[in-house]
C-alpha positions as CSV (number, residue, x, y, z in Angstrom):
1,M,0.5,-29.4,61.2
2,V,-1.6,-32.0,63.0
3,E,-2.7,-29.5,65.6
4,Y,-3.8,-27.1,62.9
5,I,-5.9,-29.7,61.0
6,V,-7.4,-31.5,63.9
7,G,-7.9,-28.3,65.9
8,C,-9.5,-26.4,63.1
9,K,-13.3,-26.5,62.9
10,W,-13.3,-26.3,59.1
11,S,-10.2,-28.3,58.1
12,M,-11.5,-31.7,59.2
13,Q,-14.8,-31.1,57.4
14,I,-13.0,-29.9,54.2
15,L,-10.7,-32.9,54.4
16,T,-13.6,-35.3,54.8
17,L,-15.4,-33.9,51.7
18,I,-12.2,-34.1,49.6
19,Y,-11.8,-37.7,50.8
20,Q,-15.4,-38.4,49.7
21,G,-14.6,-36.9,46.2
22,V,-16.0,-33.4,46.6
23,D,-12.9,-31.7,45.2
24,R,-14.0,-28.3,43.8
25,P,-14.0,-25.3,46.1
26,G,-17.5,-24.2,45.1
27,A,-18.9,-27.6,46.0
28,I,-17.1,-27.6,49.3
29,T,-18.5,-24.2,50.2
30,R,-22.0,-25.3,49.4
31,A,-21.6,-28.6,51.4
32,V,-20.4,-26.9,54.6
33,D,-22.9,-24.6,56.2
34,G,-21.3,-21.4,57.5
35,L,-17.9,-21.8,55.7
36,T,-16.8,-18.6,54.1
37,T,-14.7,-18.5,50.9
38,K,-11.9,-16.7,52.7
39,V,-11.7,-19.3,55.5
40,Q,-12.0,-22.1,53.0
41,N,-9.1,-20.7,50.9
42,D,-7.0,-20.3,54.0
43,C,-7.6,-23.9,55.1
44,L,-7.0,-25.3,51.6
45,S,-3.8,-23.3,51.2
46,K,-2.4,-24.5,54.5
47,M,-3.2,-28.1,53.7
48,V,-1.5,-27.7,50.3
49,S,1.6,-26.2,52.1
50,F,1.6,-29.1,54.6
51,G,1.6,-31.5,51.7
52,I,-1.8,-33.0,52.6
53,L,-3.5,-31.8,49.5
54,E,-2.5,-31.2,45.9
55,K,-4.0,-28.2,44.0
56,I,-4.7,-28.9,40.4
57,S,-5.4,-25.8,38.2
58,Y,-6.8,-26.3,34.7
59,P,-6.1,-23.6,32.1
60,E,-9.7,-23.1,31.1
61,V,-12.2,-20.3,30.8
62,P,-13.6,-20.0,33.4
63,P,-10.7,-21.4,35.5
64,R,-11.2,-24.7,37.2
65,V,-9.4,-25.8,40.4
66,E,-9.6,-29.2,42.1
67,Y,-8.0,-30.5,45.2
68,K,-6.8,-34.1,45.7
69,L,-5.2,-36.0,48.6
70,T,-1.5,-36.5,48.2
71,H,0.2,-39.7,49.3
72,L,0.9,-38.1,52.6
73,G,-2.8,-37.0,52.8
74,Q,-3.9,-40.6,52.3
75,R,-1.6,-41.7,55.0
76,F,-2.9,-38.9,57.3
77,V,-6.5,-40.0,56.7
78,A,-5.5,-43.6,57.5
79,I,-4.1,-42.4,60.8
80,L,-7.3,-40.6,61.5
81,D,-9.2,-43.8,60.7
82,S,-7.0,-45.7,63.2
83,I,-7.7,-43.0,65.9
84,S,-11.4,-43.3,65.3
85,E,-11.2,-47.1,65.6
86,L,-9.3,-46.7,68.9
87,Q,-11.9,-44.3,70.2
88,R,-14.7,-46.8,69.4
89,E,-12.8,-49.5,71.3
90,I,-12.3,-47.2,74.3
91,D,-16.0,-46.2,74.2
92,S,-17.1,-49.9,74.1
93,E,-14.9,-50.7,77.2
94,I,-16.3,-47.8,79.2
95,D,-19.6,-48.9,80.9
96,G,-21.8,-46.0,81.9
97,G,-18.9,-43.5,82.1
98,I,-17.0,-45.5,84.6
99,D,-13.5,-46.7,83.6
100,S,-13.3,-50.4,84.2
101,N,-9.5,-50.3,85.1
102,C,-9.6,-47.7,87.9
103,G,-13.2,-47.1,88.8
104,S,-13.1,-43.4,88.3
105,T,-15.4,-41.4,86.0
106,T,-13.7,-40.6,82.7
107,P,-15.4,-37.7,81.0
108,R,-14.5,-37.4,77.4
109,S,-12.8,-34.1,76.5
110,S,-14.3,-31.9,73.8
111,A,-11.2,-32.4,71.7
112,A,-11.5,-36.2,71.8
113,S,-15.2,-35.9,71.0
114,Y,-14.5,-33.6,68.0
115,L,-11.7,-35.9,66.7
116,S,-13.8,-39.0,67.1
117,N,-16.8,-37.4,65.3
118,S,-14.6,-36.1,62.5
119,T,-12.8,-39.4,62.0
120,E,-16.0,-41.3,62.1
121,R,-17.2,-39.3,59.1
122,L,-14.0,-40.4,57.3
123,Y,-14.4,-44.0,58.4
124,A,-18.1,-44.1,57.4
125,V,-17.1,-43.6,53.7
126,D,-15.1,-46.8,53.8
127,T,-17.9,-48.8,55.4
128,Q,-20.6,-47.4,53.1
129,Q,-22.5,-45.7,56.0
130,A,-24.4,-42.5,55.5
131,V,-22.1,-39.5,56.1
132,D,-23.4,-36.1,57.2
133,P,-20.8,-33.4,56.4
134,Q,-22.9,-30.8,58.2
135,Q,-22.1,-32.6,61.5
136,N,-19.3,-30.7,63.3
137,G,-18.9,-32.5,66.6
């Protein structure tokens, strides 16, 4: 589950938007440049099946659907926030790309960069910073 959500280009952006209160599929599609409805529906369905999101369908015409974080989803976001904080601490300890503990260069992997950028967007909501949902690491 974690590998799918963290490794998916779109899932972290969708999760970020839902965390920010953008909970309708049409609004999510409009907020994420390049996201197709098919891919969005696949990501949302998987996160619902993992128990991260809850799908709420309203019996209206036209039909209305919203997605909310479950308790597990809120815990998952808190873990992502902790990872982001750890990454910021690591970044502050590294001076000019040299690891102070062993003196070797420590290039940051693209996965770590992506995760850090994604979790920083989630963290920014809590700290009232500007959030750019278009940014995809």
